[in-house]
C-alpha positions as CSV (number, residue, x, y, z in Angstrom):
1,M,106.9,99.0,139.7
2,L,104.4,102.4,140.7
3,L,105.2,104.3,137.4
4,K,104.6,100.6,135.6
5,G,101.4,100.6,137.7
6,K,97.9,100.1,135.5
7,T,96.1,102.8,138.0
8,T,98.9,105.3,137.8
9,E,98.1,108.3,136.1
10,V,101.5,110.5,136.0
11,A,100.9,114.4,135.3
12,H,102.0,116.8,132.7
13,L,103.5,119.8,133.2
14,D,102.5,122.1,131.3
15,R,102.7,125.9,130.9
16,V,99.7,126.4,132.8
17,L,101.2,123.9,135.6
18,A,104.3,125.6,135.5
19,K,102.8,129.1,135.8
20,A,100.9,127.8,138.8
21,I,103.9,125.9,140.8
22,G,105.5,129.1,140.2
23,T,102.3,131.1,142.1
24,L,101.9,129.0,144.6
25,C,106.0,128.9,145.7
26,G,106.3,132.8,145.4
27,R,102.6,132.8,147.1
28,T,103.9,130.7,150.2
29,G,107.8,131.5,149.8
30,T,109.0,128.0,149.0
31,S,111.2,127.0,146.4
32,D,110.3,123.3,146.5
33,I,108.5,123.3,142.8
34,V,108.7,119.3,143.3
35,D,106.4,120.1,146.2
36,A,104.3,122.8,144.7
37,C,103.5,121.1,141.8
38,L,102.4,117.8,143.6
39,A,100.3,119.8,145.8
40,L,98.6,121.6,142.6
41,V,97.9,117.8,140.8
42,A,96.4,116.4,144.0
43,R,94.3,119.4,145.5
44,R,93.1,119.5,141.3
45,E,92.3,115.6,141.0
46,R,90.6,115.5,144.6
47,A,93.6,112.9,146.1
48,L,95.3,112.0,148.9
49,V,99.0,112.5,148.8
50,V,100.9,109.8,151.2
51,T,103.7,111.4,152.1
52,S,106.7,111.5,154.7
53,D,106.9,115.4,154.7
54,V,103.2,116.4,155.6
55,E,104.6,120.2,157.1
56,D,105.7,121.2,154.1
57,L,102.7,119.9,152.1
58,L,100.7,121.4,154.5
59,R,102.5,125.1,154.0
60,L,101.6,125.0,150.3
61,D,98.0,123.7,151.4
62,P,96.4,123.8,154.4
63,G,93.4,122.2,153.3
64,L,95.4,119.4,151.2
65,P,94.4,115.8,152.5
66,V,97.1,114.5,153.4
67,E,98.0,110.9,155.2
68,K,102.2,111.0,156.5
69,V,104.4,107.8,156.2
Protein backbone atom coordinates (compact mmCIF):
# COMPACT_ATOMS: atom_id res chain seq x y z
CA MET A 1 0.00 0.00 0.00
CA LEU A 2 2.84 2.37 0.82
CA LEU A 3 4.42 2.00 -2.61
CA LYS A 4 1.08 2.78 -4.26
CA GLY A 5 0.60 5.93 -2.19
CA LYS A 6 0.19 9.21 -4.05
CA THR A 7 2.98 10.86 -2.06
CA THR A 8 5.41 7.93 -2.22
CA GLU A 9 8.50 8.43 -4.33
CA VAL A 10 10.86 5.58 -5.16
CA ALA A 11 14.50 6.58 -5.65
CA HIS A 12 16.18 5.30 -8.79
CA LEU A 13 19.44 3.48 -8.27
CA ASP A 14 21.75 4.91 -10.89
CA ARG A 15 25.52 4.71 -11.27
CA VAL A 16 26.12 7.89 -9.23
CA LEU A 17 24.05 6.66 -6.29
CA ALA A 18 25.57 3.17 -6.52
CA LYS A 19 29.09 4.60 -6.30
CA ALA A 20 28.10 6.82 -3.37
CA ILE A 21 26.65 3.76 -1.59
CA GLY A 22 29.89 1.86 -2.09
CA THR A 23 31.92 4.78 -0.83
CA LEU A 24 29.74 5.18 2.26
CA CYS A 25 29.90 1.45 3.02
CA GLY A 26 33.68 1.48 2.67
CA ARG A 27 34.08 4.59 4.80
CA THR A 28 31.87 3.28 7.62
CA GLY A 29 32.88 -0.38 7.48
CA THR A 30 29.42 -1.75 6.75
CA SER A 31 28.19 -4.06 4.02
CA ASP A 32 24.51 -3.11 4.34
CA ILE A 33 23.87 -1.46 1.00
CA VAL A 34 20.16 -1.03 1.69
CA ASP A 35 20.79 1.04 4.83
CA ALA A 36 23.48 3.02 2.99
CA CYS A 37 21.10 3.75 0.13
CA LEU A 38 18.38 4.81 2.56
CA ALA A 39 20.76 7.10 4.45
CA LEU A 40 21.99 8.78 1.27
CA VAL A 41 18.53 9.29 -0.21
CA ALA A 42 17.12 10.55 3.10
CA ARG A 43 19.99 13.03 3.39
CA ARG A 44 19.50 14.20 -0.21
CA GLU A 45 15.75 14.61 0.26
CA ARG A 46 16.08 16.07 3.77
CA ALA A 47 13.68 13.38 4.95
CA LEU A 48 12.98 11.90 8.35
CA VAL A 49 13.70 8.17 8.50
CA VAL A 50 11.27 6.09 10.54
CA THR A 51 12.97 2.80 11.38
CA SER A 52 13.60 0.13 13.97
CA ASP A 53 17.28 0.13 12.92
CA VAL A 54 18.32 3.51 14.35
CA GLU A 55 21.83 2.52 15.45
CA ASP A 56 22.93 1.21 12.04
CA LEU A 57 21.59 4.25 10.22
CA LEU A 58 23.26 6.67 12.62
CA ARG A 59 26.55 4.82 12.17
CA LEU A 60 26.24 5.60 8.46
CA ASP A 61 25.19 9.22 9.02
CA PRO A 62 25.27 10.52 12.61
CA GLY A 63 23.34 13.65 11.66
CA LEU A 64 20.48 11.83 9.96
CA PRO A 65 17.04 12.65 11.40
CA VAL A 66 15.64 9.31 12.56
CA GLU A 67 12.66 8.20 14.62
CA LYS A 68 12.49 4.75 16.16
CA VAL A 69 9.39 2.61 15.74
